[in-house]
C-alpha positions as a Markdown table, in Angstrom:
| # | Residue | x | y | z |
|---|---|---|---|---|
| 1 | Met | -3.6 | 22.4 | -26.7 |
| 2 | Arg | -3.7 | 25.4 | -24.4 |
| 3 | Ser | -0.4 | 26.9 | -23.3 |
| 4 | Leu | 0.6 | 26.6 | -19.6 |
| 5 | Ile | 0.0 | 29.9 | -17.8 |
| 6 | Leu | 1.3 | 30.6 | -14.3 |
| 7 | Cys | -0.1 | 33.9 | -13.0 |
| 8 | Leu | -1.0 | 36.0 | -9.9 |
| 9 | Phe | 2.2 | 35.4 | -8.0 |
| 10 | Leu | 1.2 | 37.9 | -5.3 |
| 11 | Pro | 2.3 | 38.2 | -1.7 |
| 12 | Leu | -0.9 | 38.2 | 0.4 |
| 13 | Ala | -1.8 | 38.9 | 4.0 |
| 14 | Phe | -2.4 | 35.3 | 4.9 |
| 15 | Gly | 0.4 | 35.4 | 7.4 |
| 16 | Gln | 4.2 | 36.1 | 7.3 |
| 17 | Gly | 5.6 | 34.9 | 3.9 |
| 18 | Ala | 2.3 | 33.6 | 2.6 |
| 19 | Gln | 1.7 | 33.8 | -1.1 |
| 20 | Glu | -0.9 | 32.8 | -3.7 |
| 21 | Arg | -0.4 | 31.1 | -7.0 |
| 22 | Val | -2.9 | 30.3 | -9.7 |
| 23 | Phe | -2.2 | 27.5 | -12.2 |
| 24 | His | -4.1 | 27.0 | -15.4 |
| 25 | Phe | -4.5 | 23.4 | -16.5 |
| 26 | Gln | -2.9 | 22.7 | -19.9 |
| 27 | Ser | -3.6 | 19.0 | -20.6 |
| 28 | Ser | -6.0 | 17.9 | -17.9 |
| 29 | Asp | -9.4 | 18.5 | -19.3 |
| 30 | Thr | -11.7 | 16.3 | -17.3 |
| 31 | Thr | -13.1 | 17.2 | -13.9 |
| 32 | Glu | -11.7 | 14.0 | -12.5 |
| 33 | Asp | -8.2 | 14.7 | -13.6 |
| 34 | Met | -8.2 | 18.2 | -12.3 |
| 35 | Gln | -9.6 | 17.0 | -8.9 |
| 36 | Glu | -7.0 | 14.3 | -8.7 |
| 37 | Ile | -4.1 | 16.7 | -9.3 |
| 38 | Gly | -5.6 | 19.0 | -6.7 |
| 39 | Thr | -5.8 | 16.3 | -4.1 |
| 40 | Leu | -2.3 | 15.1 | -4.9 |
| 41 | Ile | -0.8 | 18.6 | -4.5 |
| 42 | Arg | -2.7 | 19.2 | -1.3 |
| 43 | Gly | -1.3 | 16.0 | 0.2 |
| 44 | Ile | 2.3 | 16.2 | -1.1 |
| 45 | Gly | 2.7 | 19.9 | -0.3 |
| 46 | Asp | 0.7 | 20.1 | 3.0 |
| 47 | Ile | -1.4 | 22.8 | 1.4 |
| 48 | Ala | -4.4 | 23.7 | 3.6 |
| 49 | Glu | -5.7 | 26.4 | 1.3 |
| 50 | Leu | -6.2 | 24.9 | -2.2 |
| 51 | Ser | -9.1 | 25.1 | -4.5 |
| 52 | Val | -9.9 | 23.8 | -8.0 |
| 53 | Asp | -12.2 | 25.6 | -10.3 |
| 54 | Thr | -13.1 | 23.1 | -13.0 |
| 55 | Ser | -15.2 | 25.6 | -15.0 |
| 56 | Gln | -12.3 | 27.9 | -15.3 |
| 57 | Gln | -9.8 | 25.0 | -15.3 |
| 58 | Thr | -7.6 | 26.6 | -12.7 |
| 59 | Leu | -6.0 | 25.5 | -9.4 |
| 60 | Thr | -5.2 | 28.0 | -6.7 |
| 61 | Val | -2.9 | 27.4 | -3.8 |
| 62 | Arg | -2.0 | 29.7 | -0.9 |
| 63 | Gly | 0.8 | 29.1 | 1.6 |
| 64 | Ala | 4.5 | 29.7 | 2.4 |
| 65 | Ala | 7.0 | 30.2 | -0.4 |
| 66 | Asp | 8.5 | 26.7 | -0.1 |
| 67 | Arg | 5.1 | 25.0 | -0.4 |
| 68 | Ile | 4.2 | 27.2 | -3.4 |
| 69 | Ala | 7.5 | 26.2 | -5.0 |
| 70 | Leu | 6.8 | 22.5 | -4.4 |
| 71 | Ser | 3.3 | 22.9 | -5.7 |
| 72 | Glu | 4.6 | 24.5 | -8.9 |
| 73 | Trp | 7.0 | 21.6 | -9.5 |
| 74 | Val | 4.3 | 19.0 | -9.0 |
| 75 | Phe | 1.8 | 20.8 | -11.2 |
| 76 | Gln | 4.3 | 21.3 | -14.0 |
| 77 | Ser | 5.4 | 17.6 | -13.7 |
| 78 | Leu | 1.8 | 16.4 | -14.1 |
| 79 | Asp | 0.1 | 19.0 | -16.3 |
| 80 | Gly | 3.0 | 20.9 | -17.9 |
| 81 | Gly | 3.4 | 18.7 | -21.0 |
| 82 | Gln | 6.8 | 17.5 | -19.7 |
| 83 | Pro | 8.1 | 14.0 | -20.8 |
| 84 | Arg | 7.5 | 11.1 | -18.5 |
| 85 | Asp | 10.6 | 11.1 | -16.3 |
| 86 | Ser | 10.1 | 8.4 | -13.7 |
| 87 | Gly | 12.2 | 8.9 | -10.6 |
| 88 | Lys | 12.6 | 12.7 | -11.1 |
| 89 | Glu | 13.2 | 14.2 | -7.7 |
| 90 | Tyr | 12.6 | 17.5 | -5.9 |
| 91 | Arg | 14.6 | 18.2 | -2.7 |
| 92 | Leu | 12.7 | 20.2 | -0.1 |
| 93 | Ser | 15.5 | 22.4 | 1.0 |
| 94 | Leu | 13.7 | 23.6 | 4.1 |
| 95 | Ser | 12.7 | 20.1 | 5.3 |
| 96 | Gly | 16.1 | 18.5 | 5.9 |
| 97 | Asp | 16.3 | 15.0 | 4.3 |
| 98 | Glu | 12.9 | 15.2 | 2.7 |
| 99 | Val | 12.5 | 14.4 | -1.0 |
| 100 | Ala | 9.5 | 14.4 | -3.4 |
| 101 | Ala | 9.6 | 12.2 | -6.5 |
| 102 | Ile | 7.4 | 11.2 | -9.3 |
| 103 | Phe | 7.2 | 7.7 | -10.7 |
| 104 | Tyr | 5.3 | 6.2 | -13.7 |
| 105 | Val | 4.3 | 2.6 | -14.0 |
| 106 | Asn | 2.9 | 0.5 | -16.9 |
| 107 | Thr | -0.2 | -1.1 | -15.4 |
| 108 | Pro | -3.0 | -1.8 | -17.8 |
| 109 | Thr | -5.8 | -1.2 | -15.3 |
| 110 | Val | -6.5 | 1.3 | -12.5 |
| 111 | Gln | -7.0 | -1.6 | -10.1 |
| 112 | Gln | -3.5 | -2.9 | -10.8 |
| 113 | Phe | -2.1 | 0.6 | -10.6 |
| 114 | Gln | -3.6 | 1.2 | -7.2 |
| 115 | Glu | -2.4 | -2.3 | -6.0 |
| 116 | Ile | 1.2 | -1.7 | -6.9 |
| 117 | Ala | 1.1 | 1.8 | -5.3 |
| 118 | Thr | -0.3 | 0.3 | -2.1 |
| 119 | Ala | 2.4 | -2.3 | -2.0 |
| 120 | Val | 5.1 | 0.3 | -2.3 |
| 121 | Arg | 3.5 | 2.7 | 0.2 |
| 122 | Ser | 3.1 | 0.0 | 2.8 |
| 123 | Thr | 6.5 | -1.6 | 2.4 |
| 124 | Ala | 8.5 | 1.6 | 2.3 |
| 125 | Asp | 6.4 | 3.3 | 5.1 |
| 126 | Ile | 5.7 | 6.3 | 3.0 |
| 127 | Arg | 2.8 | 8.2 | 4.5 |
| 128 | Arg | 2.6 | 10.8 | 1.6 |
| 129 | Leu | 2.1 | 8.7 | -1.5 |
| 130 | Phe | -0.6 | 9.8 | -4.0 |
| 131 | Thr | -1.8 | 8.5 | -7.4 |
| 132 | Tyr | -2.9 | 10.1 | -10.6 |
| 133 | Asn | -4.8 | 7.5 | -12.5 |
| 134 | Ala | -4.8 | 8.6 | -16.1 |
| 135 | Pro | -1.1 | 8.8 | -16.7 |
| 136 | Arg | -0.3 | 6.1 | -14.1 |
| 137 | Ala | 1.7 | 8.6 | -12.1 |
| 138 | Ile | 2.6 | 8.2 | -8.5 |
| 139 | Met | 4.0 | 11.1 | -6.4 |
| 140 | Ala | 5.8 | 10.3 | -3.1 |
| 141 | Arg | 7.3 | 12.4 | -0.4 |
| 142 | Gly | 9.6 | 11.0 | 2.3 |
| 143 | Thr | 13.2 | 10.6 | 3.4 |
| 144 | Ala | 15.9 | 10.0 | 0.8 |
| 145 | Ser | 16.1 | 6.4 | 1.8 |
| 146 | Gln | 12.3 | 5.9 | 1.6 |
| 147 | Ile | 12.3 | 7.4 | -1.9 |
| 148 | Ala | 15.2 | 5.3 | -3.0 |
| 149 | Leu | 13.4 | 2.1 | -1.8 |
| 150 | Ala | 10.2 | 3.2 | -3.6 |
| 151 | Gly | 12.0 | 3.7 | -6.9 |
| 152 | Trp | 13.7 | 0.3 | -6.5 |
| 153 | Met | 10.4 | -1.4 | -5.8 |
| 154 | Phe | 8.6 | 0.2 | -8.8 |
| 155 | Arg | 11.4 | -1.0 | -11.0 |
| 156 | Gln | 11.3 | -4.5 | -9.6 |
| 157 | Met | 7.5 | -5.0 | -9.4 |
| 158 | Asp | 6.3 | -3.2 | -12.6 |
| 159 | Lys | 6.3 | -6.3 | -14.7 |
| 160 | Pro | 3.8 | -7.8 | -17.2 |
| 161 | Ala | 1.2 | -10.2 | -15.8 |
| 162 | Val | 1.9 | -13.9 | -15.8 |
| 163 | Gly | 1.4 | -15.3 | -19.2 |
| 164 | Gln | 1.5 | -11.9 | -20.9 |
| 165 | Gly | 5.1 | -11.5 | -21.9 |
| 166 | Ala | 7.0 | -11.7 | -18.6 |
| 167 | Ser | 10.4 | -13.2 | -19.5 |
| 168 | Pro | 12.2 | -15.7 | -17.1 |
| 169 | Ser | 14.8 | -13.1 | -16.4 |
| 170 | Gln | 12.1 | -10.8 | -15.0 |
| 171 | Val | 10.7 | -13.3 | -12.6 |
| 172 | Ser | 13.2 | -15.9 | -11.6 |
| 173 | Glu | 15.7 | -14.3 | -9.4 |
| 174 | Pro | 14.8 | -12.6 | -6.1 |
| 175 | Asn | 16.0 | -9.0 | -5.8 |
| 176 | Glu | 17.2 | -7.3 | -2.6 |
| 177 | Phe | 17.4 | -3.8 | -1.2 |
| 178 | Arg | 19.4 | -3.0 | 1.9 |
| 179 | Asn | 18.6 | 0.2 | 3.8 |
| 180 | Pro | 21.4 | 2.7 | 3.0 |
| 181 | Asp | 21.2 | 4.0 | 6.6 |
| 182 | Gly | 22.4 | 0.6 | 7.8 |
| 183 | Gly | 20.9 | -1.9 | 10.2 |
| 184 | Asp | 19.5 | -5.4 | 9.6 |
| 185 | Asp | 16.6 | -4.1 | 7.4 |
| 186 | Val | 16.2 | -5.9 | 4.1 |
| 187 | Val | 13.5 | -5.8 | 1.4 |
| 188 | Arg | 13.3 | -8.5 | -1.3 |
| 189 | Val | 10.9 | -9.0 | -4.2 |
| 190 | Phe | 9.9 | -12.5 | -5.1 |
| 191 | Tyr | 7.8 | -14.0 | -7.9 |
| 192 | Leu | 5.6 | -17.0 | -7.4 |
| 193 | Thr | 4.8 | -17.6 | -11.0 |
| 194 | Asn | 3.7 | -21.2 | -10.6 |
| 195 | Thr | 0.7 | -20.3 | -8.5 |
| 196 | Ser | -2.3 | -21.0 | -10.7 |
| 197 | Thr | -4.8 | -18.5 | -9.2 |
| 198 | Thr | -4.7 | -15.2 | -7.3 |
| 199 | Ala | -6.2 | -17.0 | -4.3 |
| 200 | Glu | -3.4 | -19.6 | -4.4 |
| 201 | Phe | -0.8 | -16.8 | -4.7 |
| 202 | Gln | -2.2 | -15.0 | -1.7 |
| 203 | Glu | -2.4 | -18.2 | 0.3 |
| 204 | Leu | 1.3 | -18.9 | -0.3 |
| 205 | Val | 2.4 | -15.4 | 0.6 |
| 206 | Met | 0.4 | -15.5 | 3.9 |
| 207 | Leu | 2.1 | -18.8 | 4.7 |
| 208 | Ile | 5.6 | -17.3 | 4.0 |
| 209 | Arg | 4.8 | -14.2 | 6.1 |
| 210 | Ser | 3.5 | -16.3 | 9.0 |
| 211 | Ile | 6.4 | -18.8 | 9.1 |
| 212 | Thr | 9.1 | -16.1 | 8.8 |
| 213 | Gly | 7.5 | -13.6 | 11.2 |
| 214 | Ala | 8.5 | -10.8 | 8.7 |
| 215 | Arg | 7.0 | -7.4 | 9.6 |
| 216 | Arg | 5.6 | -6.8 | 6.1 |
| 217 | Ala | 4.7 | -8.8 | 3.1 |
| 218 | Phe | 2.7 | -7.1 | 0.3 |
| 219 | Thr | 1.5 | -8.4 | -3.0 |
| 220 | Tyr | 1.0 | -7.4 | -6.6 |
| 221 | Asn | -1.3 | -10.0 | -8.1 |
| 222 | Ala | -0.8 | -9.7 | -11.9 |
| 223 | Pro | 2.8 | -10.7 | -12.1 |
| 224 | Arg | 2.6 | -12.8 | -8.9 |
| 225 | Ala | 5.1 | -10.5 | -7.2 |
| 226 | Phe | 5.4 | -9.9 | -3.5 |
| 227 | Ala | 7.8 | -7.8 | -1.4 |
| 228 | Val | 8.9 | -8.9 | 2.0 |
| 229 | Arg | 10.6 | -6.5 | 4.5 |
| 230 | Gly | 12.4 | -7.9 | 7.6 |
| 231 | Thr | 15.7 | -9.0 | 8.9 |
| 232 | Ala | 18.3 | -10.8 | 6.8 |
| 233 | Glu | 17.5 | -14.0 | 8.5 |
| 234 | Gln | 13.8 | -13.6 | 7.8 |
| 235 | Ile | 14.4 | -12.8 | 4.1 |
| 236 | Ala | 16.7 | -15.8 | 3.8 |
| 237 | Leu | 13.9 | -18.1 | 5.1 |
| 238 | Ala | 11.4 | -16.4 | 2.8 |
| 239 | Ala | 13.7 | -17.2 | -0.1 |
| 240 | Trp | 13.9 | -20.8 | 0.9 |
| 241 | Leu | 10.2 | -21.2 | 1.3 |
| 242 | Ala | 9.4 | -19.5 | -2.0 |
| 243 | Asp | 11.8 | -21.7 | -3.8 |
| 244 | Glu | 10.6 | -24.9 | -2.0 |
| 245 | Leu | 6.9 | -24.3 | -2.4 |
| 246 | Asp | 6.7 | -22.7 | -5.8 |
| 247 | Thr | 8.8 | -25.3 | -7.6 |
| 248 | Pro | 6.6 | -28.1 | -9.1 |
| 249 | Ala | 9.4 | -30.6 | -9.1 |
| 250 | Arg | 9.6 | -30.5 | -5.3 |
| 251 | Gln | 5.9 | -31.2 | -4.9 |
| 252 | Gly | 4.2 | -34.5 | -4.6 |
| 253 | Gln | 7.2 | -36.2 | -2.9 |
| 254 | Gly | 5.1 | -37.9 | -0.3 |
| 255 | Leu | 6.0 | -37.4 | 3.4 |
| 256 | Ser | 9.7 | -36.7 | 2.6 |
| 257 | Ala | 10.5 | -33.7 | 4.7 |
| 258 | His | 12.5 | -30.8 | 3.4 |
| 259 | Glu | 14.2 | -28.9 | 6.3 |
| 260 | Tyr | 15.7 | -25.5 | 6.9 |
| 261 | Lys | 17.7 | -24.5 | 10.0 |
| 262 | Val | 16.7 | -21.0 | 10.9 |
| 263 | Glu | 19.9 | -20.0 | 12.7 |
| 264 | Lys | 23.0 | -21.9 | 13.8 |
| 265 | Gly | 23.1 | -22.6 | 17.5 |
| 266 | Arg | 19.4 | -22.4 | 17.9 |
| 267 | Asp | 16.9 | -25.2 | 18.1 |
| 268 | Asp | 14.7 | -23.6 | 15.5 |
| 269 | Leu | 13.8 | -25.6 | 12.4 |
| 270 | Val | 11.3 | -25.4 | 9.5 |
| 271 | Arg | 10.1 | -28.4 | 7.7 |
| 272 | Val | 7.8 | -28.9 | 4.7 |
| 273 | Phe | 5.8 | -32.2 | 4.5 |
| 274 | Tyr | 4.0 | -33.1 | 1.3 |
| 275 | Leu | 0.9 | -35.1 | 2.1 |
| 276 | Asp | -1.0 | -37.5 | -0.1 |
| 277 | Pro | -2.0 | -35.4 | -3.2 |
| 278 | Ser | -5.2 | -37.5 | -3.6 |
| 279 | Tyr | -6.6 | -36.0 | -0.3 |
| 280 | Thr | -9.5 | -33.7 | -0.7 |
| 281 | Val | -8.8 | -30.2 | 0.7 |
| 282 | Ala | -11.1 | -30.9 | 3.6 |
| 283 | Ala | -9.3 | -34.2 | 4.5 |
| 284 | Phe | -5.9 | -32.5 | 4.2 |
| 285 | Gln | -7.0 | -29.6 | 6.5 |
| 286 | Lys | -8.4 | -32.1 | 9.0 |
| 287 | Gln | -5.1 | -34.0 | 9.2 |
| 288 | Ala | -3.1 | -30.8 | 9.5 |
| 289 | Asn | -5.3 | -29.5 | 12.3 |
| 290 | Asp | -5.1 | -32.9 | 14.2 |
| 291 | Leu | -1.4 | -32.8 | 13.9 |
| 292 | Arg | -1.2 | -29.2 | 15.1 |
| 293 | Lys | -3.2 | -29.9 | 18.2 |
| 294 | Thr | -1.4 | -33.2 | 19.0 |
| 295 | Thr | 2.1 | -31.7 | 18.8 |
| 296 | Asn | 1.0 | -28.3 | 20.2 |
| 297 | Thr | 3.0 | -26.7 | 17.4 |
| 298 | Arg | 2.0 | -23.1 | 17.1 |
| 299 | Leu | 3.6 | -22.4 | 13.7 |
| 300 | Ala | 2.0 | -24.9 | 11.4 |
| 301 | Phe | 0.4 | -23.8 | 8.1 |
| 302 | Thr | -1.0 | -25.4 | 5.0 |
| 303 | Tyr | -0.7 | -24.8 | 1.3 |
| 304 | Asp | -3.7 | -26.5 | -0.3 |
| 305 | Gly | -2.6 | -26.9 | -3.9 |
| 306 | Pro | 0.4 | -29.3 | -3.4 |
| 307 | Arg | -1.0 | -30.5 | -0.1 |
| 308 | Ala | 2.0 | -29.1 | 1.7 |
| 309 | Leu | 2.2 | -28.7 | 5.5 |
| 310 | Val | 4.8 | -26.3 | 6.8 |
| 311 | Met | 5.9 | -26.4 | 10.4 |
| 312 | Arg | 8.3 | -24.4 | 12.5 |
| 313 | Gly | 9.5 | -25.6 | 15.9 |
| 314 | Thr | 12.1 | -27.4 | 17.8 |
| 315 | Ala | 13.8 | -30.6 | 16.6 |
| 316 | Asn | 11.8 | -32.7 | 19.0 |
| 317 | Glu | 8.5 | -31.2 | 17.9 |
| 318 | Leu | 9.2 | -31.7 | 14.3 |
| 319 | Thr | 10.5 | -35.2 | 14.8 |
| 320 | Trp | 7.3 | -36.0 | 16.6 |
| 321 | Ala | 5.2 | -34.6 | 13.8 |
| 322 | Asp | 7.2 | -36.7 | 11.3 |
| 323 | Gln | 6.6 | -39.9 | 13.3 |
| 324 | Leu | 2.9 | -39.1 | 13.6 |
| 325 | Leu | 2.6 | -38.5 | 9.8 |
| 326 | Asn | 4.5 | -41.6 | 8.9 |
| 327 | Ala | 2.4 | -43.7 | 11.3 |
| 328 | Lys | -0.8 | -42.9 | 9.5 |
């Protein structure tokens, strides 16, 4: 293995305080790996002048001293032979509350790796989040609270796929993150491990997002994990729906309605109706559409597997829906 060489630390005439640094790759031998590291450093460090010479196995960066220092930290973390230290942080002293951090996950495929990175990026609102496929490394740059949320999400969501060693303790209890800056902003991770297919999992997550009105809900298919970000009230409703609709014992109970009152003092209810399980999907969807049009209930969504119809509206609207269903 070649030793790591950092050379040519020379002040140049690229502007006031501009410098150049050349890094020699130690452990990244492939063109793809070297290009990925270059792209990651460019994005994390806002480095406009960066080049990778794959034949010489070098990476050259030019910029202000603080950006050079950040680039060096990133390069050494990814190619310097250092141990995998997930959550290791670098504080950008000249950028106020900004923090850079590196995370490692244990996904078996690149597709799963990219999927969990996208879920965290989107939920945490981290614009600068970049991946390095071979070591399953993710580099993120954001505020301290964004990085804290990202680290928490990776720990919660980086679980084995359903049926591949995930223990009940890993998947049964929802987990919650509250913004340390305050406010009614909550993130919770749920597992829908009783969904039999990815399509069924995605269908149920879309229903929960639509009924709750949560701003964000992003999925990681392999362990059937999804993260929801919203108000405490929205998260509480999401928890009820996840428990209600992903529990086999609650399914197949005929038209018996299961109800949730969204908030005390408001005429805002959610009900789950379980229709005849012998219906075909087409017949189930037709009955649900007819009911939606008749009651003029805007928030009415279906979950095909258990033939569940979920409606949100006033007490009068849902009572009418109940009467129509029981009259059939």
